C-alpha positions in Angstrom: 117.4 89.4 137.6 119.6 91.4 135.3 119.5 94.2 132.8 121.7 94.4 129.7 122.8 97.9 128.8 122.7 99.3 125.3 126.4 98.5 124.8 125.8 94.9 125.9 127.5 95.3 129.3 126.0 93.1 132.0 124.5 94.9 135.0 123.0 93.9 138.3 119.3 94.4 139.0 119.4 97.7 140.9 115.9 97.4 142.5 116.6 93.9 143.7 120.0 95.0 145.2 118.2 97.9 147.0 115.5 95.5 148.2 118.0 93.0 149.6 119.8 95.8 151.5 116.5 96.9 153.0 115.5 93.3 153.9 118.7 92.3 155.6 118.8 95.5 157.5 115.6 94.5 159.4 117.4 91.8 161.3 118.9 93.3 164.4 117.4 96.7 163.8 117.2 98.6 167.1 114.7 101.3 166.2 117.4 104.0 166.0 117.8 105.0 162.4 120.5 102.9 160.7 121.4 101.0 163.9 122.0 97.3 164.1 122.7 94.9 167.0 123.5 91.7 165.0 126.6 90.3 166.7 127.9 86.9 165.7 125.8 83.8 166.6 123.0 85.8 168.2 119.4 85.1 167.5 119.2 88.1 165.1 122.3 86.9 163.3 120.7 83.5 162.9 117.6 85.1 161.4 119.7 87.1 158.9 121.4 83.9 157.8 118.1 82.1 157.5 117.0 84.9 155.1 120.2 84.6 153.1 120.0 80.8 152.9 116.4 80.9 151.8 117.2 83.4 149.1 120.0 81.3 147.7 118.1 78.0 147.9 115.3 79.5 145.8 117.8 80.4 143.1 119.3 76.9 143.0 122.4 77.4 145.1 123.6 74.5 147.2 123.8 75.9 150.7 126.6 74.5 152.9 127.5 75.3 156.5 130.9 74.3 157.6 131.9 73.3 161.2 132.8 76.8 162.2 129.4 78.1 160.9 130.6 79.8 157.7 127.7 79.8 155.2 128.3 79.1 151.5 125.9 79.3 148.5 127.6 77.2 145.9 127.0 77.1 142.1 129.0 74.3 140.5 127.3 74.7 137.1 130.7 74.5 135.3 131.4 71.1 136.8 132.9 69.9 140.0 136.5 70.2 138.7 136.3 73.7 137.4 137.9 76.6 139.3 135.7 78.3 142.0 135.5 82.0 142.6 134.4 82.9 146.1 132.7 86.2 146.8 131.1 87.7 149.9 131.7 89.2 153.3 129.9 88.9 156.6 126.4 89.5 158.2 127.5 90.0 161.8 127.7 93.6 163.1 129.2 95.6 165.8 127.0 96.4 168.8 124.9 99.4 167.7 126.7 99.3 164.4 125.6 100.2 160.9 123.7 98.6 158.1 126.4 98.4 155.4 129.6 97.0 157.0 129.8 93.4 155.8 126.2 93.0 154.7 126.7 95.1 151.5 129.5 92.7 150.5 127.2 89.7 150.9 124.2 91.0 148.9 126.5 92.6 146.2 128.1 89.1 145.8 124.7 87.5 145.2 123.5 90.3 142.9 126.7 90.1 140.8 126.6 86.3 140.4 123.0 86.4 139.4 123.8 89.1 136.8 126.5 86.8 135.4 124.1 83.9 135.3 121.4 85.8 133.5 124.0 87.2 131.0 125.2 83.7 130.3 121.7 82.5 129.7 121.0 85.4 127.4 124.1 84.6 125.4 123.6 80.8 125.5 127.0 80.3 127.0 128.1 77.7 129.5 129.9 79.0 132.6 133.7 78.8 132.5 134.1 78.6 136.3 132.0 78.0 139.4 130.9 80.7 141.9 130.0 80.7 145.6 128.7 83.4 148.0 130.0 83.3 151.5 128.9 84.8 154.9 131.9 84.4 157.2 131.4 83.7 161.0 132.5 86.4 163.5 134.3 88.8 161.2 133.8 91.6 163.6 135.2 90.1 166.8 132.8 92.1 168.8 131.3 89.2 170.7 134.0 86.6 170.4 137.7 87.3 170.1 139.7 87.1 167.9 138.0 88.6 164.9 138.1 87.0 161.4 137.3 83.7 163.2 135.5 81.8 160.4 137.8 83.0 157.6 140.8 82.2 159.8 139.7 78.6 160.3 138.9 78.3 156.5 142.3 79.6 155.6 144.1 77.2 158.0 145.4 80.0 160.3 143.2 79.0 163.3 142.3 75.6 164.7 138.6 74.6 164.6 138.6 73.6 168.3 140.1 76.8 169.3 137.5 78.8 167.4 134.6 76.9 168.7 135.8 77.2 172.3 136.0 81.1 172.2 133.6 82.5 174.8 131.8 85.9 175.1 131.6 88.0 178.2 128.8 85.7 179.6 130.8 82.5 179.1 128.8 81.4 176.1 131.0 79.6 173.5 131.0 80.0 169.7 130.2 76.3 169.3 127.2 76.3 171.7 125.8 79.5 170.2 126.2 78.3 166.6 124.3 75.1 167.6 121.6 77.2 169.3 120.9 79.3 166.2 121.2 76.3 163.9 124.5 77.0 162.3 126.8 74.4 163.7 127.5 72.8 160.4 129.0 69.6 159.2 129.4 70.4 155.5 132.7 70.5 153.6 133.5 74.1 152.6 134.1 74.7 148.9 137.8 75.3 148.2 138.3 78.7 146.5 140.7 79.4 143.7 140.1 83.2 144.1 138.4 85.4 146.6 136.8 88.9 146.0 135.2 91.0 148.8 133.4 94.3 148.3 133.1 96.5 151.3 132.2 100.1 152.2 135.3 102.1 152.7 134.8 103.4 156.2 137.1 106.4 155.4 136.8 109.5 153.3 139.5 109.0 150.6 137.1 108.0 147.8 134.5 110.6 148.8 136.9 113.5 149.0 138.6 112.5 145.7 135.3 112.1 143.9 136.3 108.6 142.8 134.1 105.6 142.8 136.0 102.3 143.4 139.0 101.6 145.6 140.9 98.4 145.3 143.0 97.8 148.4 146.7 97.2 147.5 147.8 96.1 151.0 146.7 95.4 154.5 148.2 96.6 157.8 149.3 94.1 160.3 147.6 93.9 163.7 148.6 92.7 167.1 145.8 92.1 169.6 146.8 91.5 173.1 144.6 90.8 176.1 146.5 91.7 179.3 145.6 92.4 182.9 146.9 94.5 185.7 146.6 92.6 189.0 146.1 94.7 192.1 144.3 94.3 195.5 140.7 95.1 196.3 140.4 97.8 198.9 138.0 100.4 200.2 138.5 103.8 198.6 137.7 105.6 201.9 140.0 104.3 204.6 142.8 102.9 202.4 145.6 105.4 202.3 146.9 106.3 198.8 150.4 105.0 199.4 149.2 101.6 200.3 146.9 101.1 197.4 147.6 98.5 194.7 145.3 99.9 192.0 145.0 97.8 188.9 143.1 100.6 187.2 146.0 102.9 187.7 148.3 100.4 186.0 145.9 100.2 183.1 145.9 104.0 182.8 149.7 104.0 182.6 149.5 101.4 179.8 146.9 103.4 177.8 148.9 106.6 178.1 152.1 104.8 177.1 150.4 103.3 174.1 149.5 106.7 172.8 153.1 107.9 173.3 154.2 104.9 171.3 152.0 106.0 168.4 152.9 109.7 168.7 156.6 109.1 168.3 156.1 107.2 165.1 154.2 110.0 163.4 151.0 108.1 162.8 152.5 105.0 161.3 151.5 103.0 164.3 147.9 102.9 165.6 147.3 101.9 169.2 144.1 101.5 171.3 142.5 99.9 174.3 139.0 99.5 172.9 137.7 97.5 175.9 138.6 97.8 179.5 137.1 95.4 182.1 137.6 96.7 185.7 136.8 94.4 188.7 135.0 94.6 191.0 133.7 97.7 189.1 132.4 99.5 192.1 132.8 103.3 192.6 134.1 102.9 196.1 136.5 100.0 195.6 140.1 100.1 194.5 140.2 97.8 191.4 141.8 94.5 191.9 141.9 93.6 188.2 141.9 95.6 185.0 141.8 93.6 181.8 142.7 95.5 178.7 142.0 94.6 175.0 145.0 96.2 173.4 145.5 96.7 169.6 148.5 97.7 167.7 148.3 98.2 163.9 151.1 99.0 161.5 151.6 98.9 157.7 154.9 96.9 157.8 155.7 93.8 159.7 159.1 95.0 161.2 157.4 98.0 162.9 154.7 95.8 164.3 157.3 93.4 165.8 159.3 96.3 167.2 156.1 97.7 168.8 155.2 94.3 170.3 158.5 94.2 172.1 158.0 97.8 173.3 154.5 96.9 174.5 155.8 94.1 176.7 158.2 96.4 178.4 155.4 99.0 178.8 153.2 96.4 180.6 156.0 95.5 183.0 157.0 99.1 183.7 153.3 100.2 184.2 152.7 97.4 186.6 155.8 98.3 188.6 154.9 102.0 188.6 151.4 101.2 190.0 152.8 98.6 192.5 150.7 95.9 190.9 151.3 92.7 189.0 150.4 91.9 185.5 149.7 89.0 183.1 149.5 88.6 179.3 146.4 86.4 178.7 146.5 86.0 174.9 148.2 87.4 171.9 146.7 87.3 168.3 149.1 88.3 165.5 147.9 89.2 162.0 150.8 89.9 159.6 150.9 92.8 157.3 150.9 92.0 153.6 149.6 92.8 150.1 146.6 91.7 148.1 147.0 90.1 144.7 148.1 92.7 142.2 146.3 90.9 139.4 143.0 91.4 141.1 143.9 95.1 141.6 144.5 95.4 137.9 141.4 93.5 137.0 139.3 95.8 139.2 140.8 98.9 137.7 140.3 97.8 134.1 136.7 96.8 134.6 135.9 100.0 136.5 137.5 102.1 133.8 135.4 100.2 131.1 132.3 101.4 133.0 133.6 105.0 133.1 134.4 104.8 136.9 137.5 106.3 138.4 139.5 104.3 140.8 141.9 105.0 143.7 144.3 102.5 145.2 143.9 102.2 149.0 145.3 100.3 151.9 143.2 98.8 154.7 144.1 99.4 158.4 141.1 97.4 159.7 140.9 93.7 159.3 138.8 91.9 156.6 138.1 88.3 155.8 140.1 88.8 152.6 143.3 89.1 154.8 143.6 85.4 155.8 142.0 84.4 152.5 144.7 86.2 150.6 147.3 83.9 152.2 145.2 80.9 151.1 144.4 82.0 147.5 144.5 85.2 145.4 142.3 87.6 147.3 141.3 91.3 147.5 139.0 93.8 149.2 137.5 96.5 147.0 135.8 99.6 148.5 132.9 101.8 147.5 132.6 105.3 149.1 131.3 105.9 152.6 129.5 109.1 153.3 131.6 111.0 155.8 133.9 108.0 156.2 131.7 106.7 159.1 131.9 103.0 160.0 130.7 100.9 163.0 128.1 103.5 163.8 124.4 103.9 162.9 125.2 106.9 160.7 127.3 104.6 158.4 125.9 105.1 154.9 126.7 104.4 151.2 124.4 105.7 148.5 122.4 103.2 146.4 124.2 104.5 143.4 127.6 103.6 144.9 126.3 100.2 146.0 125.2 99.6 142.4 128.5 100.7 140.9 130.4 98.4 143.2 128.2 95.4 142.3 128.5 96.1 138.6 132.3 96.2 138.8 132.2 92.9 140.7 129.9 91.4 138.1 132.3 92.5 135.4 135.3 90.9 137.2 133.3 87.7 137.6 132.5 87.7 133.9 136.2 88.1 133.0 137.0 85.1 135.2 134.3 83.1 133.4 135.8 84.0 130.0 139.2 82.9 131.2 137.8 79.7 132.7 139.0 80.8 136.2 142.6 81.6 135.1 143.4 84.9 136.8 146.4 85.7 134.7 144.3 85.2 131.5 141.4 87.2 133.0 143.6 90.2 133.8 145.2 90.1 130.3 141.9 90.0 128.6 140.5 92.8 130.7 143.5 95.0 130.2 143.8 94.2 126.5 140.3 95.1 125.4 137.1 96.7 126.7 134.5 95.1 129.0 131.9 92.9 127.4 
């Protein structure tokens, strides 16, 4: 399952990595080139997980499924008391999304751990730490809100009962759907001492700079608010304009106001209403209710808190302007922060040892490494995306870049083995001399 290069550097099995990417991309494929519908806890998501679990079991991993449906493949070959390095991402997709977002991080994790195992066997060395692959539940938040559901429960930021009770647009709950596809688990999750997640960039910074690997230094904070404008249903024909209580109009004022909030901050605040549910959703009825899924994202926490206060005023003023009521249904706050600088340095040193150029990045979108980084040292590391496309069938990362990322991950895992899971020691060894 691994090759050893002429200078004795471990490397992943490229044909196997490519094959895994092809195999996992079949689950939820729509027929449109590159497109996937594999939202969390759907039948297709369950089939992809079955494939992953079978793959790991055949290689001797202990497969565990915890109560929120997170899937772990655990190797405790260094003994139950040794530090554990957790690597992975997620297999759920956006509706009509792409093949690489999330799935690449899972298969790269498996390929990298297998490369380390084979390298250990070839050298006759015992492992210095334990490893585990993870597929998190509902990273995307497309079917169930909030996103980062499984990792949030794991890290202690969300309650299990809350997560299992989340419902999709058809009233189906996370708990019921996990049970239906066979992933309502009862196993204890392994407790990570370190978490590393590889991901496709979903932007053009690496591609345009010609660099290969992008460790993320920090993550933006996010505020996700579900709010509704509350009007009165009426016929669009006989109801005079002055008497209408149009919930859709109130929502329109909010959306325009959100854009103005962003514009006055010169791009340092991102705003959106990515989903709008209008009721009764008839072309000849004045809407009685318009539910908005609002997002605010900012690089620093004070700005996000300032924007939240401004949003609450905007909701009130927009409702009054449209002569309707309003309600705030739910608020999900994700604080801004920084990934572990030791993992940034370890990534850079191991990439440089392979002749790869790096570029420090920051992530505006959410990743499972965000809640994990508040639980243990964690990081997201990117490989280039062609054209910067994400959440779309045209999303693409070349096989060469997929291989480069997996090889850097394998090298990082090797350093952690050498240091017996001690991140400070691993970083010092990596920076102090070339890669093995």
